[in-house]
LUMKOLKOL-903827 format. One record per residue (C-alpha): x, y, z; residue number from 1. Coordinates in nm, 4 decimals. Layout:
<sites>
{{X, Y, Z}, NUM}
...
</sites>
This chain:
<sites>
{{-0.7053, 0.2064, 1.0061}, 1}
{{-0.5092, 0.2786, 1.3204}, 2}
{{-0.3815, 0.6101, 1.4463}, 3}
{{-0.0277, 0.5704, 1.5754}, 4}
{{0.1724, 0.8333, 1.7660}, 5}
{{0.5065, 0.9135, 1.6090}, 6}
{{0.8029, 1.0408, 1.8108}, 7}
{{0.8659, 1.4163, 1.7812}, 8}
{{0.5314, 1.4743, 1.6088}, 9}
{{0.2172, 1.6469, 1.7302}, 10}
{{-0.0112, 1.4535, 1.4968}, 11}
{{-0.0783, 1.0805, 1.4934}, 12}
{{-0.0156, 0.9051, 1.1625}, 13}
{{-0.2868, 0.6937, 0.9989}, 14}
{{-0.1729, 0.3397, 0.9250}, 15}
{{-0.3761, 0.1231, 0.6902}, 16}
{{-0.3730, -0.2536, 0.6558}, 17}
{{-0.1955, -0.3498, 0.3324}, 18}
{{-0.3985, -0.6714, 0.3196}, 19}
{{-0.7241, -0.4759, 0.3222}, 20}
{{-0.6068, -0.2244, 0.0623}, 21}
{{-0.4972, -0.4966, -0.1797}, 22}
{{-0.8079, -0.7028, -0.1130}, 23}
{{-1.0447, -0.4145, -0.1888}, 24}
{{-0.8370, -0.2963, -0.4845}, 25}
{{-0.8430, -0.6454, -0.6324}, 26}
{{-1.2220, -0.6650, -0.6224}, 27}
{{-1.2990, -0.3281, -0.7787}, 28}
{{-1.4035, -0.3739, -1.1408}, 29}
{{-1.3425, -0.0337, -1.2883}, 30}
{{-1.0724, 0.1651, -1.4619}, 31}
{{-0.9519, 0.2891, -1.1218}, 32}
{{-0.9364, -0.0688, -0.9923}, 33}
{{-0.7293, -0.1732, -1.2929}, 34}
{{-0.4963, 0.1248, -1.2504}, 35}
{{-0.4556, 0.0443, -0.8811}, 36}
{{-0.3666, -0.3194, -0.9530}, 37}
{{-0.1109, -0.2159, -1.2163}, 38}
{{0.0392, 0.0427, -0.9798}, 39}
{{0.0499, -0.1986, -0.6836}, 40}
{{0.2009, -0.4792, -0.8923}, 41}
{{0.4787, -0.2514, -1.0219}, 42}
{{0.5589, -0.1208, -0.6733}, 43}
{{0.5711, -0.4731, -0.5318}, 44}
{{0.7946, -0.5999, -0.8135}, 45}
{{1.0288, -0.3010, -0.7712}, 46}
{{1.0441, -0.3581, -0.3952}, 47}
{{1.1138, -0.7303, -0.4281}, 48}
{{1.3788, -0.6677, -0.6940}, 49}
{{1.5476, -0.4252, -0.4539}, 50}
{{1.5537, -0.6888, -0.1801}, 51}
{{1.7268, -0.9381, -0.4092}, 52}
{{2.0078, -0.6910, -0.4760}, 53}
{{2.0878, -0.6201, -0.1110}, 54}
</sites>
C-alpha cells in the first residue's frame, strides 16, 4: 500500500497493488475467496468489454 497525495485534497489516498490483491484473493480457500474471485472476474470482463467498444 502506498499513500499518495491528491491535488485539492487534505488527505492522502491509499493505493493498493492490484497484483497483490488478486494474488491473495486467488489463494484464499473460503466462501469469501470464491465471492472475491467471481466479483473480480466480472469486473475485469466488464472493463475489457468496454475497451473493445471504444
